[in-house]
C-alpha positions as a LaTeX table, in Angstrom:
\begin{tabular}{lrrr}
\hline
Residue & $x$ (\AA) & $y$ (\AA) & $z$ (\AA) \\
\hline
Unk1 & 116.18 & 90.83 & 70.29 \\
Unk2 & 118.59 & 93.41 & 71.70 \\
Unk3 & 117.76 & 92.87 & 75.40 \\
Unk4 & 117.63 & 89.08 & 75.44 \\
Unk5 & 120.39 & 87.26 & 73.61 \\
Unk6 & 119.50 & 83.60 & 74.27 \\
Unk7 & 116.52 & 81.55 & 75.40 \\
Unk8 & 117.20 & 78.38 & 77.40 \\
Unk9 & 115.87 & 75.14 & 75.94 \\
Unk10 & 113.26 & 73.11 & 77.77 \\
Unk11 & 114.27 & 69.48 & 77.24 \\
Unk12 & 110.92 & 68.10 & 78.41 \\
Unk13 & 109.08 & 70.30 & 75.91 \\
Unk14 & 111.14 & 68.89 & 73.06 \\
Unk15 & 111.56 & 65.21 & 73.95 \\
Unk16 & 109.35 & 62.97 & 76.11 \\
Unk17 & 111.72 & 59.98 & 76.36 \\
Unk18 & 114.23 & 60.31 & 79.22 \\
Unk19 & 117.00 & 58.70 & 77.13 \\
Unk20 & 116.24 & 61.10 & 74.27 \\
Unk21 & 116.33 & 64.08 & 76.63 \\
Unk22 & 119.86 & 63.09 & 77.68 \\
Unk23 & 120.98 & 62.78 & 74.05 \\
Unk24 & 119.31 & 66.05 & 73.10 \\
Unk25 & 121.02 & 67.83 & 76.00 \\
Unk26 & 124.38 & 66.31 & 75.06 \\
Unk27 & 124.27 & 67.02 & 71.32 \\
Unk28 & 122.46 & 70.35 & 71.05 \\
Unk29 & 123.07 & 73.88 & 72.22 \\
Unk30 & 121.81 & 74.59 & 75.75 \\
Unk31 & 119.97 & 77.68 & 74.55 \\
Unk32 & 118.61 & 79.21 & 71.36 \\
Unk33 & 120.11 & 82.48 & 70.11 \\
Unk34 & 117.27 & 85.00 & 69.81 \\
Unk35 & 118.60 & 86.17 & 66.47 \\
Unk36 & 118.08 & 82.62 & 65.16 \\
Unk37 & 114.42 & 82.77 & 66.18 \\
Unk38 & 113.96 & 85.92 & 64.12 \\
Unk39 & 115.68 & 84.26 & 61.16 \\
Unk40 & 113.40 & 81.21 & 61.46 \\
Unk41 & 110.36 & 83.50 & 61.44 \\
Unk42 & 111.63 & 85.16 & 58.23 \\
Unk43 & 112.26 & 81.76 & 56.67 \\
Unk44 & 108.74 & 80.59 & 57.60 \\
Unk45 & 107.18 & 83.56 & 55.82 \\
Unk46 & 109.28 & 82.94 & 52.71 \\
Unk47 & 108.61 & 79.21 & 52.75 \\
Unk48 & 104.86 & 79.69 & 53.10 \\
Unk49 & 104.84 & 81.88 & 49.99 \\
Unk50 & 106.84 & 79.31 & 47.99 \\
Unk51 & 105.20 & 76.02 & 49.04 \\
Unk52 & 102.96 & 76.05 & 45.95 \\
Unk53 & 106.09 & 75.30 & 43.92 \\
Unk54 & 106.80 & 71.98 & 45.67 \\
Unk55 & 105.84 & 69.07 & 43.41 \\
Unk56 & 108.03 & 66.24 & 44.77 \\
Unk57 & 106.61 & 63.54 & 47.05 \\
Unk58 & 106.52 & 64.69 & 50.67 \\
Unk59 & 106.69 & 62.79 & 53.95 \\
Unk60 & 105.92 & 64.72 & 57.14 \\
Unk61 & 106.53 & 63.25 & 60.58 \\
Unk62 & 105.06 & 65.08 & 63.55 \\
Unk63 & 104.95 & 64.31 & 67.23 \\
Unk64 & 101.44 & 64.36 & 68.66 \\
Unk65 & 102.80 & 65.89 & 71.87 \\
Unk66 & 104.84 & 68.57 & 70.08 \\
Unk67 & 104.62 & 71.77 & 72.12 \\
Unk68 & 107.02 & 73.69 & 69.86 \\
Unk69 & 105.45 & 73.39 & 66.39 \\
Unk70 & 101.66 & 73.03 & 66.18 \\
Unk71 & 100.24 & 69.96 & 64.45 \\
Unk72 & 98.08 & 72.21 & 62.28 \\
Unk73 & 101.27 & 72.91 & 60.30 \\
Unk74 & 100.92 & 69.43 & 58.79 \\
Unk75 & 97.53 & 70.33 & 57.33 \\
Unk76 & 98.80 & 73.71 & 56.21 \\
Unk77 & 101.67 & 72.17 & 54.25 \\
Unk78 & 99.32 & 69.58 & 52.68 \\
Unk79 & 97.02 & 72.40 & 51.60 \\
Unk80 & 99.72 & 74.66 & 50.15 \\
Unk81 & 101.99 & 72.27 & 48.24 \\
Unk82 & 101.41 & 71.20 & 44.63 \\
Unk83 & 102.62 & 67.65 & 45.17 \\
Unk84 & 100.20 & 64.82 & 44.40 \\
Unk85 & 101.89 & 62.67 & 47.03 \\
Unk86 & 101.78 & 64.10 & 50.54 \\
Unk87 & 102.02 & 61.61 & 53.37 \\
Unk88 & 102.04 & 62.31 & 57.06 \\
Unk89 & 102.68 & 60.24 & 60.14 \\
Unk90 & 101.55 & 61.54 & 63.52 \\
Unk91 & 103.73 & 59.97 & 66.16 \\
Unk92 & 101.55 & 59.25 & 69.20 \\
Unk93 & 104.22 & 59.18 & 71.92 \\
Unk94 & 106.66 & 61.82 & 70.66 \\
Unk95 & 107.17 & 65.54 & 70.98 \\
Unk96 & 109.22 & 67.96 & 68.85 \\
Unk97 & 112.50 & 66.08 & 68.31 \\
Unk98 & 110.90 & 62.91 & 66.94 \\
Unk99 & 114.20 & 61.26 & 65.98 \\
Unk100 & 115.21 & 61.12 & 69.66 \\
Unk101 & 111.84 & 60.32 & 71.17 \\
Unk102 & 109.73 & 57.26 & 71.95 \\
Unk103 & 108.64 & 56.76 & 68.32 \\
Unk104 & 112.13 & 56.96 & 66.79 \\
Unk105 & 111.79 & 53.44 & 65.32 \\
Unk106 & 108.60 & 54.50 & 63.52 \\
Unk107 & 110.45 & 57.60 & 62.27 \\
Unk108 & 113.31 & 55.50 & 60.88 \\
Unk109 & 111.09 & 52.88 & 59.23 \\
Unk110 & 108.75 & 55.51 & 57.75 \\
Unk111 & 111.68 & 57.33 & 56.16 \\
Unk112 & 113.26 & 54.16 & 54.80 \\
Unk113 & 109.93 & 52.98 & 53.36 \\
Unk114 & 109.27 & 56.39 & 51.80 \\
Unk115 & 112.68 & 56.52 & 50.12 \\
Unk116 & 112.37 & 52.95 & 48.88 \\
Unk117 & 109.20 & 54.01 & 47.06 \\
Unk118 & 110.29 & 57.41 & 45.73 \\
Unk119 & 114.09 & 57.65 & 45.58 \\
\hline
\end{tabular}
């Protein structure tokens, strides 16, 4: 973390849709600060140890083509939370940034439907 300060983003790794790649490039940082990656790793460890405390309904949306976060995380969260309601939607045409990818309409409708039922 002292030798490398930033890691460039790979737009194609994050978003499959060409239009989404343009939006992602326009509205996000061009690179990831390495210090932020270390902080995310710390947060992941803490979160994993606390997931058993989550009892609220959960909706997880995950891109099938995600090359950043493995899909097995969906199963891990389902296994570790205490919630009786854990729903997941695997988005067949999307990668990591699902809200900007090919399945963004499914993302929006899934969230609206979920909140209509539980909010």
